[in-house]
N, C-alpha and C positions, 0 to 999 in steps of 0.2 A: 191689715183691713179685714173687718168683716163681712161675713156675705152679707148683715141686712142691709150695707150701706153698698155694696158693692150692686147687691142685684138691683137696685134704683138707679143703674148708673144706664143712659141713654148705650144702644148697641154699640156702637163705634168706641167709644169710652170706652166700654167693656171689654171689647177687646184689647183695646189700648194697657188699661188694668190687666186683664188676668193673662194675656196670650194667645188666647184663640176666639172662636167664636160665642156667641149663646148657647145657640142649637147644640153646638160640639161640647161646650160643659154641661147641656143635659142632656145630650145623648152619656156622655162617660158618666155623670150623676146615676141613670135610669141602669147601667153597668153594675155600678159600684151594687146600688139599693136591690138588686136580681142576686148577687152573688151572696150577698149577706143574707138573705130571707133562705135562700139555699143549703148557705154553709152553716148559719148559727141554730146551733142545738138548743139555747138554753137561752131565750129572749129576755125572759123577766130576773133572770138569775144577774147576782154581783151589781156593783154600784152603777151607774148611769154614766154615761160617758161625756168628758168635758166638754168636749167639740163633738158638734152635728155633723155628718156627712157630708154639708157643703161646702162648712169650713174648713175640714180634713181636704179637702178636693181644692178649695181657694187654695190652702197653706202650700201642698203641691207643688199646681201651678204657680206660685209667688215664690218659690224657690225654686223652679225652673228657670223663670222669667229673670230675678234679680241676680241670683247665683250668688245667696247670702250662705253662712256657713249654718249646721245647724242651730245651732246655739245662739247667733241669732232670729232664725226663723221661729225656736222655739219659745223664745221671750216675746215676740210679737200675740203670740197664741197663749201666754200663760201656764207653758205645759215643758215638760225635762226635756230634755236635748237627744237623751235615749229615747224617748218615748213620739219626739217627731220623726227619728228617723226609722223606727219602726213602721209606723202611722206611713211616709211616702214608699218604703221600698213596700206593704201590702198593696198598697192602691197599684204602684205600678205592677205589679205583679195580677192583680185582679185585669183592669185592662188589658194588658200581656195577652192574657188566658183567655176573653172575651174574643179577641180576634176582629174588633169593630177598627182597632186604631194601627194596624200594620201595614206599613212602606208595602209597597207592591216588590220592593229589593232589587239587586243589578241584577236577577236572571228577567225580568223583565224586558230588559233591552237586549238579549237573544234575538238569533235570526228567527227565529220561527214564535216569540211571542210579542214581540215588539208594539207598539201603538202610538210611536211619539214619531213626529217629525222633525221639530227641532228640538234641544236641551240645553239648559245654560246650566254651564258648571263650573264652579268655583269654590273656594276654600277660602274661612274666617278664622282668625287668632284667639281664643279667647284664655286671657288669664284665669291661670288656678291660686290655690293653698299650695304652699311650700309642701311637698311629699315629705314624708319622713325617713323614706329609702329610695337611693335611685334619683336625687334627685336632678343629677346630672342629663336625665336624659329629657326632662319635660322642659331645661331650660333652654329658654329663645336667646338666642343674642341678640335678635333685633330691637325686642321689647325690653331685655335685658329682665323678663320675670321670670317663672315658670307659666307654660300654656300648653294647652293642648289646639291641634288643629282638625277643623271640622268640614270633609267637603262635601258639598252638596249638592248634586243632582235634580234640575228640576223641569216641568215642563214647560215650555216657553208661553205656548197659548194658555193654559189653565194654573199654571202655577202650582201644580200640585208636587210634592215632591215623592220623586222617585227612588233617590238612596242614600243612604249616608254613608261615612266615612271619617273612621275617630282614628289620628295618630300623635303621638307625641311631640312636644316642639319644635326641636327644630330638624324639619323637613322639610323640599322643597314644596313646590305646590302639584308638579308635576309627579315626583316621587311618591307623594300621596299618593297621586292617580293609580299610579303602576301596581303601590303594595296593597291598592283596592280590591286588584281584579276585576275590575268592570269591562265588560266587553262588548259592545256596542254594534249593530247590525252597521253596515255601511250604507244604507239608505238614511239611518238619522244625522242629521247634521247638528255638529255643538258649536255654540257661540261660548266663548271663553278667550282672557287675554293673554298676552305674552307668552306668560310661565307655563302654558300648552301646548304649545307648538310643536307639532309632529304628533299631536293625537290621533291625529286621521291622514 
């Protein structure tokens, strides 16, 4: 879907469609535009880009939200697969360098820095394309597909994501937690399912 159509959506529908709130999208857009102004040496040289900055950012977020291949994502925006990949990687790096969208990280749960009273911990399993190499490492016996497991630790009050850990398909939830090396202060209470028994 093109930006001209998406921007007309109501705030609730905008978030459902794109995956982030409208003001977060605008902050991302501002960070990208500021980077481009600082680093683009020749503003008027070369062929004008096929996609606007808004559509490039929308393409990246839709790729995250739908987890389609670069080939399918590129086809929706009328560009090549390689160009789609380069745009998404470039925008990722710009947003990371801006420092505005970083998570607090697992160190924020250490005794000297913690500011949360109750956190939620859970793992979700997502299907991925079959890897070209080491397929057995990503195979999930439960879903009979190649998957990745993503662990989220979220503040119960604000619903803010504190840190994320990713593991290959065939991992028990508690093993993912142990391998993530998250250490929480004893005063922080965690809410989790039975797979995390013994966490505190």
